[in-house]
N, C-alpha and C positions, 0 to 999 in steps of 0.2 A: 438175292439179298446180300449174300456174302461178297459177291462181285462188286456190288455198288459200294459197300464199305471199303473194300480194297482199293477201288478206284478213287474214292473220296480221300482216303488216307494218303494215297500216292500223290494226288493233286495238292493236298495240303503240305506234304513234305517238300515237293518240288517248289512250291511258292515260297516256303520258308527258306529253303536252301538258296534260291536265286536272290532273295532279298538280303540274306546274310553275305552272299558273295559280293553284292554291290557295296556293302559296308567296308569290306576289307580291300585295302589298296596296298599292293606290294611294289616297292620301288628298289631297284638295284643301285643303291647309293654307295659311293666310295667312303672309306673310313678316314676321311681327311677332316681335321677339326679346323674349320673356318666359320666360327659361330655367327649366326644372324638372330636378331631379336624380332619375333613375330608380333603382330598387333594384339595377340592374346597374352602378351607378357611371358611367353615361353621362349627360352633360348634353344634354338635348333642347332645341331652340330655343324651343318653346312646348308647351302641353298637347296641342294637336292633333297635333304631330309625335310626342309620347310615345304618345298613344292609337293612332296609326297603327302604331307599333312594337309596341305591346302586342297588336294584332290579328294580327300576323304569326305564323307557325308558331313561330319562335324565341321571340317574346314570350309566346305562350300556354304554351309548355313551361317557361318560366322564371317564369311567374306574376308578370309585372312590375307594379310599383306605384310611385307617386311617393313618394320619401322626403321631399323638401321643395321649396319653390319657391326658385329660384336655382340657381347652378351647383354642381356637385359639387366637393368639396374639392380634388381632384387636378388639376382643369382649369385651364389657364393663361389661357384666353380666355373 
């Protein structure tokens, strides 16, 4: 019985870990400030940062696209 609990716990942990890994997207983007405005009204530091966000689960569900190069209208910085 203990072995069954250990196996079930391990399976649950692995399933959770794999699903969390799919959520995290890491992108080695340069630290160059060439802002782009995304379709979610967020200013991204550069196209690489935008593409990284677009690859995330949230970005895929929103079908992100670049609206224009430059900051979004509502951003102060």
